[in-house]
C-alpha positions as YAML, in Angstrom:
chain: A
units: angstrom
residues:
- id: 1
  name: MET
  ca: [129.59, 143.48, 125.37]
- id: 2
  name: LYS
  ca: [129.31, 141.25, 122.28]
- id: 3
  name: LYS
  ca: [127.46, 137.84, 122.52]
- id: 4
  name: ILE
  ca: [129.58, 134.69, 122.04]
- id: 5
  name: LYS
  ca: [127.96, 131.52, 121.75]
- id: 6
  name: LEU
  ca: [130.07, 128.75, 122.86]
- id: 7
  name: PRO
  ca: [132.28, 126.39, 121.93]
- id: 8
  name: LEU
  ca: [134.84, 128.84, 120.67]
- id: 9
  name: ASP
  ca: [136.63, 127.74, 117.34]
- id: 10
  name: LYS
  ca: [139.90, 129.20, 116.13]
- id: 11
  name: GLY
  ca: [138.18, 130.82, 113.04]
- id: 12
  name: ARG
  ca: [135.93, 132.90, 115.81]
- id: 13
  name: ILE
  ca: [138.97, 133.34, 118.09]
- id: 14
  name: LYS
  ca: [140.87, 135.40, 115.51]
- id: 15
  name: ASN
  ca: [138.19, 137.96, 115.54]
- id: 16
  name: LEU
  ca: [138.93, 138.47, 118.98]
- id: 17
  name: LYS
  ca: [140.78, 141.68, 120.51]
- id: 18
  name: ALA
  ca: [142.60, 142.30, 123.04]
- id: 19
  name: GLY
  ca: [140.39, 144.37, 126.11]
- id: 20
  name: GLU
  ca: [137.03, 143.56, 124.08]
- id: 21
  name: GLU
  ca: [134.43, 142.98, 126.42]
- id: 22
  name: LEU
  ca: [132.40, 139.65, 125.78]
- id: 23
  name: LEU
  ca: [129.04, 137.90, 127.33]
- id: 24
  name: LEU
  ca: [130.09, 133.95, 126.98]
- id: 25
  name: SER
  ca: [127.30, 131.22, 126.49]
- id: 26
  name: GLY
  ca: [127.69, 128.09, 126.45]
- id: 27
  name: LEU
  ca: [129.72, 125.01, 128.20]
- id: 28
  name: ILE
  ca: [132.94, 125.70, 129.95]
- id: 29
  name: TYR
  ca: [134.84, 123.38, 132.28]
- id: 30
  name: THR
  ca: [136.26, 124.37, 135.82]
- id: 31
  name: ALA
  ca: [139.88, 122.87, 136.97]
- id: 32
  name: ARG
  ca: [142.51, 124.81, 139.22]
- id: 33
  name: ASP
  ca: [146.10, 123.34, 139.63]
- id: 34
  name: GLN
  ca: [145.44, 120.06, 141.13]
- id: 35
  name: ALA
  ca: [143.50, 119.03, 137.96]
- id: 36
  name: HIS
  ca: [145.41, 120.62, 135.88]
- id: 37
  name: LYS
  ca: [148.49, 118.38, 137.13]
- id: 38
  name: LYS
  ca: [146.09, 115.13, 136.54]
- id: 39
  name: LEU
  ca: [145.38, 116.48, 133.02]
- id: 40
  name: VAL
  ca: [148.89, 116.66, 131.75]
- id: 41
  name: GLU
  ca: [150.03, 113.26, 133.39]
- id: 42
  name: ALA
  ca: [147.32, 111.78, 131.55]
- id: 43
  name: ILE
  ca: [148.31, 113.07, 128.42]
- id: 44
  name: LYS
  ca: [152.11, 112.21, 128.91]
- id: 45
  name: LYS
  ca: [150.85, 108.80, 129.64]
- id: 46
  name: GLY
  ca: [148.39, 108.75, 126.77]
- id: 47
  name: ARG
  ca: [145.11, 108.16, 128.67]
- id: 48
  name: LYS
  ca: [141.82, 109.50, 127.62]
- id: 49
  name: LEU
  ca: [140.62, 112.37, 129.42]
- id: 50
  name: PRO
  ca: [137.80, 113.54, 130.97]
- id: 51
  name: PHE
  ca: [136.35, 115.77, 128.43]
- id: 52
  name: ALA
  ca: [137.44, 116.92, 125.12]
- id: 53
  name: LEU
  ca: [139.71, 119.58, 124.62]
- id: 54
  name: LYS
  ca: [139.30, 120.61, 121.59]
- id: 55
  name: ASN
  ca: [137.79, 124.00, 121.44]
- id: 56
  name: ALA
  ca: [136.86, 123.77, 125.26]
- id: 57
  name: ILE
  ca: [136.96, 126.76, 127.60]
- id: 58
  name: ILE
  ca: [139.05, 126.11, 131.29]
- id: 59
  name: TYR
  ca: [137.57, 128.35, 133.94]
- id: 60
  name: TYR
  ca: [140.27, 128.69, 136.61]
- id: 61
  name: CYS
  ca: [138.08, 128.30, 139.43]
- id: 62
  name: GLY
  ca: [137.23, 126.09, 142.35]
- id: 63
  name: PRO
  ca: [133.50, 126.58, 143.15]
- id: 64
  name: THR
  ca: [132.12, 126.38, 146.33]
- id: 65
  name: PRO
  ca: [129.20, 124.82, 147.54]
- id: 66
  name: ALA
  ca: [125.44, 125.15, 146.31]
- id: 67
  name: ARG
  ca: [123.33, 126.84, 148.89]
- id: 68
  name: LYS
  ca: [119.88, 125.48, 148.69]
- id: 69
  name: GLY
  ca: [117.85, 126.42, 145.85]
- id: 70
  name: ARG
  ca: [120.96, 127.52, 143.62]
- id: 71
  name: VAL
  ca: [122.90, 125.79, 141.25]
- id: 72
  name: ILE
  ca: [126.10, 126.68, 142.17]
- id: 73
  name: GLY
  ca: [128.07, 128.69, 145.15]
- id: 74
  name: SER
  ca: [130.67, 131.48, 144.56]
- id: 75
  name: CYS
  ca: [132.84, 130.60, 141.46]
- id: 76
  name: GLY
  ca: [135.08, 133.64, 141.13]
- id: 77
  name: PRO
  ca: [138.60, 132.85, 139.33]
- id: 78
  name: THR
  ca: [141.77, 132.05, 140.70]
- id: 79
  name: THR
  ca: [144.96, 133.03, 139.67]
- id: 80
  name: SER
  ca: [145.99, 131.94, 136.28]
- id: 81
  name: SER
  ca: [149.56, 131.55, 136.81]
- id: 82
  name: ARG
  ca: [149.28, 128.60, 138.81]
- id: 83
  name: MET
  ca: [148.14, 126.94, 135.99]
- id: 84
  name: ASP
  ca: [151.24, 128.48, 133.90]
- id: 85
  name: ASP
  ca: [153.28, 125.26, 133.80]
- id: 86
  name: PHE
  ca: [150.21, 123.21, 132.61]
- id: 87
  name: THR
  ca: [148.72, 125.47, 130.35]
- id: 88
  name: PRO
  ca: [151.59, 125.00, 126.83]
- id: 89
  name: ALA
  ca: [150.41, 121.27, 126.75]
- id: 90
  name: LEU
  ca: [146.70, 121.67, 126.84]
- id: 91
  name: LEU
  ca: [147.05, 124.28, 124.28]
- id: 92
  name: ARG
  ca: [148.72, 122.17, 121.94]
- id: 93
  name: CYS
  ca: [146.14, 119.40, 122.40]
- id: 94
  name: GLY
  ca: [143.31, 121.60, 121.46]
- id: 95
  name: LEU
  ca: [142.18, 124.00, 124.02]
- id: 96
  name: SER
  ca: [141.05, 126.72, 122.63]
- id: 97
  name: ALA
  ca: [140.44, 129.55, 125.66]
- id: 98
  name: MET
  ca: [141.38, 130.25, 129.72]
- id: 99
  name: ILE
  ca: [139.37, 132.25, 131.93]
- id: 100
  name: GLY
  ca: [141.17, 133.68, 134.79]
- id: 101
  name: LYS
  ca: [142.49, 136.25, 136.65]
- id: 102
  name: GLY
  ca: [145.76, 137.80, 136.40]
- id: 103
  name: SER
  ca: [149.23, 137.81, 134.40]
- id: 104
  name: ARG
  ca: [150.86, 135.03, 132.22]
- id: 105
  name: ASP
  ca: [154.15, 134.00, 132.00]
- id: 106
  name: GLU
  ca: [155.96, 134.58, 128.56]
- id: 107
  name: SER
  ca: [155.80, 130.86, 127.47]
- id: 108
  name: VAL
  ca: [151.93, 130.58, 127.93]
- id: 109
  name: VAL
  ca: [151.25, 133.88, 126.25]
- id: 110
  name: GLY
  ca: [153.97, 132.41, 123.38]
- id: 111
  name: ALA
  ca: [151.42, 129.11, 123.29]
- id: 112
  name: ILE
  ca: [148.19, 131.29, 122.94]
- id: 113
  name: LYS
  ca: [149.91, 132.71, 119.81]
- id: 114
  name: LYS
  ca: [151.35, 129.61, 118.03]
- id: 115
  name: TYR
  ca: [148.07, 127.44, 119.07]
- id: 116
  name: LYS
  ca: [145.43, 130.54, 118.11]
- id: 117
  name: ALA
  ca: [143.83, 130.28, 121.29]
- id: 118
  name: VAL
  ca: [142.87, 133.52, 123.91]
- id: 119
  name: TYR
  ca: [142.82, 134.25, 127.67]
- id: 120
  name: PHE
  ca: [139.76, 135.84, 129.45]
- id: 121
  name: ILE
  ca: [140.22, 137.63, 132.41]
- id: 122
  name: ALA
  ca: [137.15, 137.10, 134.66]
- id: 123
  name: PHE
  ca: [135.88, 140.02, 137.16]
- id: 124
  name: SER
  ca: [137.93, 139.10, 140.67]
- id: 125
  name: GLY
  ca: [136.60, 139.49, 143.95]
- id: 126
  name: CYS
  ca: [132.73, 139.09, 142.52]
- id: 127
  name: GLY
  ca: [132.26, 134.70, 142.88]
- id: 128
  name: ALA
  ca: [128.82, 135.47, 144.28]
- id: 129
  name: PHE
  ca: [127.81, 137.33, 141.64]
- id: 130
  name: ALA
  ca: [129.60, 135.10, 138.83]
- id: 131
  name: SER
  ca: [127.43, 132.65, 139.99]
- id: 132
  name: ARG
  ca: [124.37, 134.20, 138.86]
- id: 133
  name: PHE
  ca: [125.40, 133.17, 134.84]
- id: 134
  name: VAL
  ca: [125.97, 129.11, 135.63]
- id: 135
  name: LYS
  ca: [122.60, 127.69, 134.96]
- id: 136
  name: LYS
  ca: [123.75, 123.93, 134.97]
- id: 137
  name: ARG
  ca: [126.35, 122.09, 136.50]
- id: 138
  name: LYS
  ca: [127.67, 118.64, 136.62]
- id: 139
  name: LEU
  ca: [130.68, 116.53, 138.16]
- id: 140
  name: VAL
  ca: [133.28, 115.28, 135.19]
- id: 141
  name: ALA
  ca: [136.44, 114.51, 137.33]
- id: 142
  name: TYR
  ca: [138.56, 114.45, 140.01]
- id: 143
  name: PRO
  ca: [135.86, 113.96, 142.71]
- id: 144
  name: GLU
  ca: [138.51, 113.24, 145.45]
- id: 145
  name: LEU
  ca: [139.60, 117.30, 144.73]
- id: 146
  name: GLY
  ca: [136.38, 118.18, 146.40]
- id: 147
  name: THR
  ca: [136.01, 121.96, 145.28]
- id: 148
  name: GLU
  ca: [138.83, 121.51, 142.75]
- id: 149
  name: ALA
  ca: [137.10, 118.64, 140.59]
- id: 150
  name: ILE
  ca: [136.13, 119.19, 137.05]
- id: 151
  name: GLN
  ca: [133.01, 121.05, 136.92]
- id: 152
  name: ALA
  ca: [131.06, 121.42, 133.40]
- id: 153
  name: LEU
  ca: [129.14, 124.43, 133.83]
- id: 154
  name: GLU
  ca: [126.39, 125.86, 131.22]
- id: 155
  name: VAL
  ca: [126.70, 129.26, 131.28]
- id: 156
  name: ARG
  ca: [124.70, 132.03, 130.04]
- id: 157
  name: ASP
  ca: [126.20, 135.76, 129.28]
- id: 158
  name: PHE
  ca: [129.26, 135.12, 131.24]
- id: 159
  name: PRO
  ca: [131.19, 138.35, 131.12]
- id: 160
  name: VAL
  ca: [134.82, 138.20, 130.72]
- id: 161
  name: ILE
  ca: [137.42, 140.45, 128.78]
- id: 162
  name: VAL
  ca: [139.88, 139.11, 126.28]
- id: 163
  name: GLY
  ca: [143.16, 139.64, 128.37]
- id: 164
  name: ILE
  ca: [145.25, 138.30, 125.70]
- id: 165
  name: ASP
  ca: [144.20, 137.72, 122.06]
- id: 166
  name: CYS
  ca: [145.58, 134.95, 119.48]
- id: 167
  name: TYR
  ca: [148.11, 138.01, 118.05]
- id: 168
  name: GLY
  ca: [149.80, 137.79, 121.50]
- id: 169
  name: ARG
  ca: [148.21, 141.41, 122.79]
- id: 170
  name: ASN
  ca: [148.29, 141.61, 126.24]
- id: 171
  name: ILE
  ca: [146.13, 144.22, 128.32]
- id: 172
  name: LEU
  ca: [148.04, 143.02, 131.52]
- id: 173
  name: GLU
  ca: [151.76, 144.04, 129.66]
- id: 174
  name: ARG
  ca: [153.02, 146.82, 131.06]
- id: 175
  name: LYS
  ca: [154.57, 149.10, 128.71]
- id: 176
  name: LYS
  ca: [157.86, 150.43, 129.03]
...
């Protein structure tokens, strides 16, 4: 597995290939559908976002509360297609990557190619295991969303697979 230090800029994204297994280390942000809706509303209204999207990675995750002595509770990926309506707007604003599970809409694949981004797939059903790779956690925005609030996670060797690379190659696409 290739180790990748974050942030992930467009130059490094161009070298990633669909199907490649990676270990990510650095800062990622959690956000699910309600947080995405708020981010896109802020973009439409010209408001300042709670974190810079340029070269950022959003993990489609709503971590559970941490048990005593832990940084975070279970933090597995949620279904990515729930964010498809919001993703092109975030990519247009500089988002470099997303982490989730499952396939993406053709409009998202097109936006990934257009904005030279990447979609990573995290292992589903392994939320407790994924929590081992989170070293720090900080609330960033929308605390009213509870576990779906945006969190900044410092991760070390977080395992992912390149699901869709910046050229539109897609490991989830069925060949006809």
